[in-house]
N, C-alpha and C positions, 0 to 999 in steps of 0.2 A: 296262585291265582286260579288254577284249574280246580282245586278243591273247593274254593269259594263258589265258583260257577256251578259245580256239580251239586253241592249242598243247597244252593238257592233253587236250582231247577227241580231237584227232588222234593224240597219242601213246598214249592209252589204247586207242583202237580198233586202232591198228597192232599193239601188243603183244598185245591180245586175239586178234586174227586170227593173228598169228604163233605164239602159244603154243598155239592150239587146232587147228593143222593135223593133229595126231595124232588128233583126234576125228572128222575127216571120214571118209566112206566111202571105201574103196579103200586102196591102199598108202600108208603113211606117207612113204616115200621119194619116191614120185611126187608126192604132194601138196606135200611140201616143195620139190621141184624146180620145180613149176609156180609155187608162191608166190614163189620166188626168181627165176624166169625172167620173171615179170611185173614185178618191181621194176626190173630193168635198163632196159627201155625207158621206164619211168615216170621214173626219174632223169634220163635224157637229155631227155625232153620237158619236165620241170620246169626244168632248166637252161636249155634253149633259150627257153622262155616267159618266164622271169624276166630273161633278158638281152636279150630283144627289146624294142626301143624303144617299140613300140605297146602292149605289155602291161605289163611291169613286175611287181613283186612284188604290189602291191595288186590289180590286175585279174586276174592269174593265180590268186591266192588266192581272190578273189571268185568267179570262174567255176568254179574247181575245187570249192569247197565248195557252191556253188549246184547244180552238176551232180550232185555226190554226193547231195545232199538230194533232188533230183528223181528220180534213179534209185532211191533208197530208197523214196520214195512209190509208185513204179511197181511195185517188187518186192513190197511188203507185200501188195497184193491177190492178186498171183500166188501167193504162198506160202499165204495163208489159204484161198483159194478153188480151190486146185489139186486136180486129180484124182489127182495123184501123191502119194506118201508122202514128202514133203520134211521132213527133221528140222530143227527150229529149234535154233540154237545156245544 
């Protein structure tokens, strides 16, 4: 059950970010290019970590999701208490 929830959440967030690149400030083409350019090294790192004997699928998924959650908690106060006008999605 936990795997189903994890895959659903990751898929939902991936497609939400991919489909909303047009709503970001700046050029739609540049934003889409940057989004695609970030994915290529991410795929390589994921394949490397999952095939590495010390990490495996379980630990790479654990550290990836934990790191994403920690970065989310760090970014929330930066967005809320920022002096800049950062639009929320």
